[in-house]
C-alpha positions in Angstrom: 94.8 91.1 167.9 95.8 93.8 166.1 96.4 92.8 162.7 100.5 93.9 162.6 101.1 91.2 166.0 99.8 89.2 163.7 102.1 89.9 161.0 105.2 89.6 164.2 103.9 85.7 164.6 104.3 85.0 160.5 107.4 82.3 159.5 108.6 82.6 156.2 109.6 80.3 154.1 112.2 78.5 153.1 112.3 78.3 149.1 112.0 75.0 148.4 114.5 73.4 145.5 113.6 70.7 143.7 115.8 68.1 142.9 116.3 66.3 139.0 115.1 63.3 139.6 112.4 64.5 141.9 111.6 66.7 138.4 111.2 64.5 136.8 109.4 62.2 138.6 106.0 65.3 138.8 106.8 66.1 135.1 105.8 62.7 134.4 102.8 61.7 136.7 101.4 65.4 135.0 102.5 64.0 131.6 99.8 60.9 132.6 96.9 63.0 134.9 97.5 67.0 134.8 95.4 66.5 138.0 96.2 63.3 140.6 93.7 61.9 143.2 94.8 61.9 146.8 96.3 58.7 146.0 98.8 60.0 143.4 99.8 62.6 146.1 100.0 60.4 148.6 102.9 57.9 146.4 104.9 61.3 145.2 105.4 62.1 148.9 106.7 58.9 149.1 109.5 58.9 145.8 110.2 62.2 146.2 110.9 62.9 149.7 108.2 65.8 149.1 105.8 67.3 151.3 102.2 66.5 150.4 101.3 70.7 150.0 105.0 70.8 147.9 103.8 68.8 146.1 100.5 69.8 145.9 101.2 73.3 144.9 103.9 72.0 142.1 100.6 70.6 140.2 98.7 73.5 140.5 101.4 75.9 139.3 102.6 73.9 136.3 98.3 73.9 135.5 98.4 77.5 135.8 101.3 77.6 133.4 99.8 75.6 131.2 96.5 77.0 130.7 98.4 79.6 130.1 101.3 79.1 127.1 97.7 77.5 125.6 95.9 80.3 125.7 98.9 82.9 124.5 99.0 80.1 121.5 95.6 80.3 120.3 95.8 84.5 119.9 99.0 83.8 118.2 96.9 81.8 116.1 94.0 83.4 115.6 96.1 87.0 115.3 98.0 85.1 111.6 94.7 83.7 110.9 93.6 87.9 110.6 97.0 88.9 108.5 96.0 86.9 106.7 92.7 86.6 105.5 93.6 90.9 105.6 95.7 89.6 102.9 94.5 88.1 101.2 91.7 91.4 100.1 94.6 93.1 98.6 95.9 93.1 95.9 98.9 94.6 93.8 102.1 93.5 90.6 104.0 91.3 92.6 107.7 93.1 92.3 110.4 90.7 90.9 113.9 91.4 91.2 115.4 91.3 87.5 119.0 89.3 86.9 121.3 91.6 87.5 124.5 90.5 84.7 123.0 93.1 81.9 121.4 91.0 78.6 123.3 93.1 75.7 121.0 90.8 73.1 117.2 91.0 74.7 116.4 95.2 74.3 117.4 96.3 70.6 117.2 100.3 70.2 118.8 103.3 70.3 120.5 105.9 72.4 118.6 108.6 73.0 120.3 111.7 74.1 118.4 113.6 76.9 118.9 117.7 76.9 116.6 119.2 79.8 113.3 121.4 79.8 112.6 124.3 80.5 108.6 125.7 81.0 107.6 128.3 80.1 106.4 129.7 83.2 110.6 129.5 84.0 111.4 132.1 81.2 108.7 134.4 82.3 110.1 134.1 86.4 113.4 134.2 85.1 112.7 137.7 82.9 111.3 139.4 86.2 114.3 138.9 88.0 115.9 141.1 85.7 115.7 144.6 86.0 112.9 147.0 84.3 115.6 148.9 83.3 117.5 146.5 81.3 115.0 145.3 78.9 112.1 148.5 79.2 110.3 147.5 75.9 110.2 143.7 76.1 108.7 144.7 79.4 106.0 146.9 78.4 105.4 144.9 75.6 104.6 141.6 78.0 102.9 143.5 80.2 100.1 145.0 77.0 99.8 140.9 75.8 99.0 140.2 78.7 96.5 142.7 79.4 95.2 142.1 75.5 93.5 139.0 76.0 93.5 135.8 77.5 95.4 132.8 76.0 93.6 131.2 74.9 92.5 134.1 72.3 95.8 134.9 70.5 97.6 132.9 68.3 100.1 130.8 68.0 102.4 133.4 65.8 102.1 135.8 68.9 103.5 133.6 71.9 105.8 132.5 69.0 106.9 136.7 68.3 107.0 137.0 72.0 108.9 134.5 73.5 111.7 135.9 70.4 111.6 138.4 71.9 112.5 137.4 75.6 115.8 138.0 76.2 118.7 135.0 76.3 120.2 134.5 80.3 122.2 132.3 81.1 122.3 129.9 83.6 124.7 131.7 84.9 122.2 134.6 86.6 119.6 131.7 87.6 119.6 131.0 90.8 119.8 127.7 91.3 117.7 125.8 93.7 120.1 125.0 95.7 120.7 128.5 97.0 117.3 129.8 97.2 
């Protein structure tokens, strides 16, 4: 016969629904012995009113579920163990939060005024932003200073005299980082 004809002959089975008393009986028996013998299965058939096939399949499924759970638990334990061992090799400084209450008496000191610092390169870049026509002499001196030699051979007085000749640019003329 062709396989299509066999499929038409098969009947679909109704899903078995177990009540609480049947489940309790099967679970109690499983706890005592997950692989019951033929005599125990016959007793379960009489006690629950289920077919031998349903009881056999229930025990197979329960053993499979328990095996999956135990494998998953082993994997979780191994992962936790590997996480702990990988963190043991790390060293660092533990961070501890301080008290949210300010303790005035603990720190004695004077207030320090914070002033802005302008690095030397910023003064040069500000100077470069000005047109050459506004400060031709200062620009010429800056060029001759850079051509005369490296900064390592010049004396500190040369640098001081040059910086005193650079024009002071008001902050309003310097573009802020937000504008650029």
